[in-house]
N, C-alpha and C positions, 0 to 999 in steps of 0.2 A: 706202382709205388705203392702198395702196403707191403712190398717184399723185403725185409733188412737185406735180407742176401742178394735179390735183384739191385739194390741202392748200392751193396756194397762193391758189387761186380760190375756198376756202371752201367746193366742192361736192364734199365725198369719197362720199359716197352713191352705192352702186350698185358693180355687180360686173363680172368677166368670166372666164368660164369657159369652155374647149376642151372638147370632146369628140374624143379619138383612138381608134382603135381599137387594141384591146391586144397585138397582136401584130405590126400594120404601123406603127404610129404615124402611120398617114393622118388626117388630120382630117376626122371625121363631121359635125360641124357643131360650133354656140357658143350661148351664153346672155349676151348685153348687157344690162346695164341700170343707167342713168344717163346722166348728162349727155354729150350728141355719141355717143350709141349708133350710132344710124345711119349716122354716118360711120368709126364702128369695125367695125362689123360688115361693112362694104365690104372692108377688108383680108382676113377670114377666108374671104368668099364666092371673092375673087380668086384664097386660097391651094389653098382647097376646087377651085377650076375645072382649077386646073393641076397635081392629085392632092400637094398640098405635105403634108408631117409635119410635128409639132408641132416635131419638133427643126429643120427647114426656119426656120420663123419665127423659133424660138428662135436660131438663128444670125446672123437677120436684125440689121442693126444698126438701131436707132429714134433717132428725134433726141430730145434731152433739154432741158427739159422737157416732152413733150407728153403728151396723154392715150393717145396710141397706143401709149405704155409699157406700160400695161394689157395690153394683145393680147401683147404680149411676154412680160410678166410669166407670164400665164396660159401660154403653148406653154409655156416655161421649167419651169413646176408639173406639167404632165402626165409629164414625166419627173424628177419630184421635186431641180428644180436650180432653183426661184424664188428670188429674192436680197432682196424686200423683205414676203415672206411665211412664213409657217412651211411646209414641206414635207410632204406626207401619204407615208403608206408606201404604196409601191402594194399592193394585191389580190392575191393568188395564185389 
């Protein structure tokens, strides 16, 4: 529901969730379900190969409107900075 592109295509079922190390913020994995999941997971795999953090992806500019913005939103959500979805409180 946070992706304008998915809403415009009337195909908003799905989710993107990034898993990052609590202390280092390094990306450990992701869950992607929905349209174009195979295309979106490649971005995260490349980021993992280069040892990127969730903050690195969050600071990257993504084209708008695209489905890949969902990866950006998930990266922002890791540190409580999501724009289009409610932010969860970090566990201590």
